[in-house]
C-alpha positions in Angstrom: 95.4 101.1 57.0 92.8 98.6 55.8 93.3 94.8 55.3 91.7 93.6 52.0 89.9 90.3 51.6 87.9 89.1 48.6 86.3 85.7 47.8 87.2 86.2 44.1 90.8 85.2 45.1 92.1 82.5 47.2 92.4 83.1 51.0 95.9 83.7 52.4 97.6 80.4 53.2 99.5 82.0 56.2 99.1 84.8 58.7 98.9 87.7 56.3 96.3 89.7 54.2 95.5 89.3 50.6 96.4 93.0 50.4 96.7 96.1 52.5 95.5 99.5 51.5 97.5 102.4 53.0 98.0 106.0 52.1 96.5 105.7 48.6 98.5 102.5 47.7 97.4 98.9 47.6 100.1 96.3 48.5 99.0 92.9 47.1 100.7 90.0 48.7 102.2 87.3 46.4 99.7 85.4 44.4 100.2 81.9 43.3 98.2 79.8 41.0 95.5 78.7 43.6 91.8 78.5 42.6 89.8 80.8 44.8 87.0 78.2 45.2 88.9 75.3 46.6 92.5 76.6 47.2 94.0 73.9 45.0 96.9 74.6 42.6 95.8 75.2 38.9 97.7 73.5 36.2 101.4 72.3 35.9 102.6 74.5 33.1 103.8 78.0 33.4 101.1 79.4 31.2 98.1 78.1 33.1 99.8 78.9 36.5 100.6 82.4 35.4 97.0 83.1 34.1 95.6 81.9 37.5 98.1 83.9 39.6 97.5 87.1 37.5 93.7 86.6 37.7 94.0 86.3 41.4 96.0 89.5 41.6 93.5 91.3 39.3 90.6 90.1 41.4 92.2 91.7 44.6 93.0 95.0 42.8 89.5 95.3 41.3 87.9 94.3 44.7 89.7 97.4 46.1 88.2 99.7 43.4 91.3 99.7 41.2 92.3 98.1 37.9 95.5 96.7 36.5 96.4 99.9 34.9 96.8 101.3 38.5 99.6 98.8 39.2 102.8 100.6 39.4 105.2 97.9 40.5 105.2 94.1 40.3 107.7 91.4 41.5 107.7 88.1 39.8 109.2 85.0 41.3 109.8 82.0 38.9 111.2 78.7 39.9 112.8 78.4 36.5 114.0 81.4 34.5 113.6 79.5 31.2 109.9 80.3 31.7 110.6 84.0 31.5 109.4 84.2 27.9 106.2 82.2 28.4 105.4 84.1 31.5 105.9 87.5 29.7 103.4 86.4 27.0 100.7 85.7 29.6 101.6 88.9 31.5 101.1 91.0 28.4 97.6 89.7 27.9 96.8 91.0 31.4 98.6 94.3 31.2 98.5 95.1 27.5 100.5 98.2 26.9 100.6 99.2 30.6 104.2 98.8 31.8 104.6 98.8 35.6 108.1 98.7 37.0 109.0 95.0 37.5 111.6 92.7 38.9 111.7 89.0 38.1 113.9 86.6 40.0 114.4 82.9 40.1 113.8 81.1 43.4 114.3 77.7 44.7 110.8 76.9 45.3 107.4 78.4 46.0 104.4 77.5 48.3 102.4 74.4 47.2 104.9 73.7 44.3 103.8 76.7 42.3 106.0 77.6 39.3 105.2 81.4 39.6 104.3 84.0 42.3 103.6 87.7 41.6 103.0 90.5 44.0 102.0 94.1 43.2 101.8 97.8 44.4 99.0 99.8 43.0 98.3 103.6 43.2 94.6 104.0 43.9 92.7 107.2 43.8 
């Protein structure tokens, strides 16, 4: 087991790792729309927050030697399910035709007032 840390994504805001690599799998902790340079929330709309959260997730996967096409599962947490369609539009720009398994749920709130959080599992060679 190996803990993953990259400066290309925001530091964990609690007692956990950005990701953990174990037995060929990368388990990426939930990413919200924090800018990696200053840890501040980016944007107020779902599109800008989704882009930042997915960019953070991508940075962690790539720092581990993977790519988004290695992602086999994601979980998406939205504070408002009416953002589902707008989130999907941004999600598709990152994943293209790759279709990992996914769950999307509405939650009451997220850290730092984020509108979206996404975690992932990637299978790395």
